N, C-alpha and C positions, 0 to 999 in steps of 0.2 A: 504494499499499500504506499510505503514511503517513496518508492520509485515511480509509482504511477502518477502522482501529482506533478513532479518535475518533468516527466515524460510528456504529459498532456500540455504543460506550459511551453516546453520546447517545440512541440508540434504546432501549437497555436501560433507561436512567434514565426515559425518557418512558413506556415500557410499565409500569414498576414504579409510577410515580406515578398512572397512570390505571387501574390494576388493580382487581380486586374487593376492596372493603373491607367484608367480611362483618360486622365488629364495629360498623359504622356503622348497621346496620339496626335499626329500631325507635326510633331517636332522633329527636325532633321538634325542628326549629329554628323559631323564630318564635313568633308568638302562637297561643294555642289558640283555635280557632274553635268557637263553640257555635251552636246553633240560634237562629233569630230569634224574638224575643219580640213582634214587631210583628204586627199583623193582616195576613193574607195576602189578596191579591186572589183572590176565589173564581173569577174567569173564567180565571185562569192557574194556580191551585193544582193541583199534581200530587200532592198528599199521598194521594190515593186515598180509601178509606173507603167506606161504603154510602150516603152522602148524595148524593141525586140533584141535579144542577145543571141548572135550565132554561136553555135557549139554543137557538140556531139549530142544528138537527140535520141533518147531512149524510149520515147513515146511510140506506141503502135499507131497505125492509121486510125483504128477505132477510138483510141484514147484522144488523139488530136481532134477527131470529129466531135467527140463528146465535149471537149473543152470549148470548141467553137459554138456548139449548140447551147451549152450552158450560159453563154453570153447573149443568147437570144437570136442568134443567126440561123438561117435555113440555108444549108449548103446547096448551091445550084450547079455546081460543076465538079469535076474530078478533084480529089484531094491528092496533092503530090508533095514530096519532100525534096528541097533543093540541095545543092552541094554544101551549103552552110548549116544544114540541119534544120531548117525552118519548114514546117508544114504550111501549105497555102492552098486556098480554094476560092472560087467565086461564091459569094453568098449574098443574101438579102436580109435586112432587118428593118422592120417598119416600112417596107416598100422601097428602101434605098439599097441600091447595089454597091457592093464593096469587094475588094480583094482582102480576105481575112487570112492572117497568119498566126502560127503558134510557135513559140520558141521552146528550147529545152527546159525552161523554167515553168512553162505552162502559161506564160503571158500571152494573151490574145490581143492582136492589134488589127485595125482595119484601115484601108486606104481606099480612096475613091478612084475607080479606074480612069485612066487617062490624065491623071494629075501627077 
């Protein structure tokens, strides 16, 4: 019994010290981290965007077709892969014709034919 009371007191102190400190939320300790201003390696840049990146493409024709269709395009011509690894096809979306391409990252980009 003599050991029980000090053990309970110690447990209570530890739980209080380790409890939720809601007032600490939102405070930042340490240096503020900002975005890099150095050029990025385009082969590993995951910034996204509509810029196509040539490279060895491991997508199958069905996967490239699916990526184009997920962007709302209806493929109107044959889907082919060029020497740079880009899949391309004639397609329409909302009645507008475009040449749609998919790079090895899965980025889909459209260009108006003749421009």
